[in-house]
N, C-alpha and C positions, 0 to 999 in steps of 0.2 A: 481324558482326550485333550491333546494339546492343539492349539490353533494352528501351529506350524507343522502339522503332520498332514501333508497334502492328500494322502490316500484316505484319511479318515475324517478330515475336517468338513463340517457342514457349513463353514463360513466361506463365502465366495470372495474372490479378489476384489470385487466392487464393494462388498460389505467391509472388508478389511481396509479399503481406501479411506473410510471415515476415520481410521486411526491416524491417518496423515492429514486429511482435510481439516478436521475440527481443531487440532492443535495449531496448525499453520494459521488458520483464520483468527485464532485467539492471540497468537504471538506476533504476527506480522503487522507492522505499522501501516502497511498498504491497505489491509482490510479494515483497520481501525479508522482510517481517515478517508477511505474511498467508498464507492458504491459497488458492491459485488454484482456482477452479471455472469450467468453461466451459459455455456453453449455446447452443443454436441458436434458442431462443425469445426473444420480445420481453421477457419477464420471467422471473425465476427465483424459485421459491417455496422458502422455508426453513421447514420445520416447527419449531415451538417447543412443547415439552412443557409443559403447564400443570398437569397433575396426573398422578400415577403410578397404576399398577395397585395395588389394595389387596392386600397380602400379609400373612399371619399364620400362626401355628401352628395346625394342625388335627389332630384325632385320626386314628389309623390307620383307613382305610376310610371316613372321613367325607367327605361331599360338600364340594367346594371351591366357595365362592361366587364366581361370575365377577364381574369388574369391568372397567371400561374406562379406558384412558388417554385423556386429552383433549389436543387440540392446537389451537394457533392458527398462523397463517402470517404470515411476514414476506415481503412482496413486494418484490423488488429489480429495478429496471428499469435496465439499463446505459445510461449517457449517452454520446452520441457526442462524442469528441474528434477534431478534424480540423485539418489544415493543408494549405495550398495554395500552390504557388509556380509561377512561369512562367519558362521559360528559352528561350533561342534554340535552334533546332535544331542549329546549329553547335556550341554548347557541349555539348549532350547527346551528339552523335554523334562529335565529334572529340576529346573530352577523354580524358586518361589519367593517373591512374585515372578510371574512368567517373564522370561527374557524376551519373548516375542513382543509383548506390549511395550517394554522398555526400548527395544530396538525401533519400534514404530515411532515412539516419542522422540528418540534421538534423531531419526531421519527427518521428522517434522520440524524439529528445532532448527536444523541446518537448512532446510528448505526455506523456512521463514526468514532466516538471516540472509540467505542468497537472494530472495525476492526483494527484501528491503535494500540490500546492497545495490541491486540493479536499479531500483527506483530512484535512489539519490546520487548515483554515480554513473558517469558515462563509460559503460563497459562495452567491450567488443562483442560482436555476434558470436554465439546465438542468444546472448542475453537480450531481453526486451529493453527498448528505449524507455527511459524514465524522465524525471524532471530535469536532470542535469543536462540532457541533450534536447530539451523541448524548445523548438524554434517558436518564437513569439511569446514566450513567457514574460510576464511583467517583471520589472526589476526595480529595486530601491537600493540606494547607497546609504549605509548607516555610518556614523562616526567610528573612529577607531575604538573608542570606549563609549558605551551607551550611557547617556545622562537622563534620557526621558523616553517616552514611547512614541515620539513623533514619527520615526520610521514605520512603525506599525500602523499608525493612522494613515500614512501615505499609502501603505500597502493595501489597506482596506478600501481606500478611495480608488486605487487603480483597478482592483478586482471588480468593484462595483461598476466602474466605467466600462469594463469589458463584459458586463452582464453576469458576473460571478458573485459569490458570497462566501468569504473566507469562514470556514467552520473550525479550523484547527491550525496551530502553528507547530512545526516540527523542527527541532534543532538538536545539536549535541549537548552533552551534559555541561561542558564548560560554559557555553554561551547561555544555557538555561540558568545556570547559577549566577552568572554575571547580571542577568536581567532581574532575577529574583531578589538580588541584594540591593536593588535601587530603592531609595527612601523617598517618602512623599515630600520631604523638604530637608534642607541642610540642618544638621544637628538633630534630626528626628530618628527614632528607632522604628517608626512605623513603615512597613514595606509599601512600596508604590503599588505592587500587585495585590496586596492583601493588607490594607491599613487596619482592619479590625483584628487586634491581637487575640481576641477571645474565640475566634473561629478557626476551623481547620485551614491549614496553609495550602489550599489548592492553588496551583499555579494557573492563573488565567490572565491573558493579555487582551484587554478590551472585551472582556466577557467570553473569550474563546480559549479553550484548553491548550496548554503547552504539552506536547508529546516529545519525549526525549528518545533519540535514536543514535546509536554509535556509528551509524552509517552516513550521517549527514556530515559533510566536510566542515572543518573548523571555520568559525566566524561566518556561518551561513544559517539563515532561518528560512524555511519555506512556509508560506501561507497557502493553504490548500482549500479549494472550494469543492466540497464533497460531491455536490450534484454534477460537477464537471470533471470528475475523476472516476473513471470506470476501471475496476479491477476485473479483467476478463478471465474467467476460469473455465477450463474444459471440465466436462462432467466425468471424465474417465480417470480420475485419480485412483491409483492402485497401490496396494502393498502386496507384492508377489513373493511367493515362497517356492524354492525349487532346490531339490537335492541332486538332480541328475548331473549337473556340471561338476559336482564334487563327489561323485559316487565312490571313487576309489579311496577317498579319505574320510568317508562317512561324515561329511559336513553339509551344512545347509546354507544356502544363499538367501538373503532377504533384501529385496529391492523395492524402494519407494519411488514413485513418479507422480508428478503433479505439473500440469501445464497452466502457466499464468502469463499474462501480459497486461499492459496498461493502455488505456485510451483517454486522451485529454482533448476532446473535440474543440474546446474553446481555450486555447493556450493562455491567453491574456487574463483569464479568470484566476490563474495561479500566480503567485508572486515569490520571487527569490530576493531576499534581503541579504546583502553582503557588507561586511565592514570595510571601511576605506583601506585598511591595511592589507586586505586579502587580494 
């Protein structure tokens, strides 16, 4: 029995959706650095506290004056990322390993790339808005060439001042290499990020992992506060199979859809570091 035989398959479209969801969550930097939340609704509402309850010292037995916390809401509407391919019935039914699983993996890889591209670049609608267009994000200017980790210290401080906590740095391969080649002092072979030459060369900046993504613009580093970065995902991820549209040619269409958007309720908790030459 082939999974892509709609008349005989016992696997539902929702079950097949895991063939898309799991690889995307494993591959996309968004899920690696953010906090996943799921929703069944068209939009997801994130409450944002704008003023606290009033608290103060009171005398024993005295009445406590009530006050209200006030909120506003950030509305996040997941955007649909989708891929479609068409294959011959013979390819689908006769291949080993099965072409259906490979097609699902291919669609998942491309969705992961599209999600990260939207996260780090200002793309037009219907792409979701990401860090590149985030109003109020904290910013740090780095020198044309890195000589120390001062810009990252400044980024951590700015995030903390906004109530955030940077948990990962994301940058392109060239910038990651430039920083990794920094030495602890002039004439030394010991790396500034990993001075112990006997240990694995994990890339950490101020104890936080460095994640490389080809979608981050050149000379840019993002410091991301995971608790303040929500990856809103609809529960209806699907991998649909249908031969009806291609009945006359005996082909099968395979379509993968996944709805994702980003919520950053405290914009200043995240930091964009850019080189002076950028």
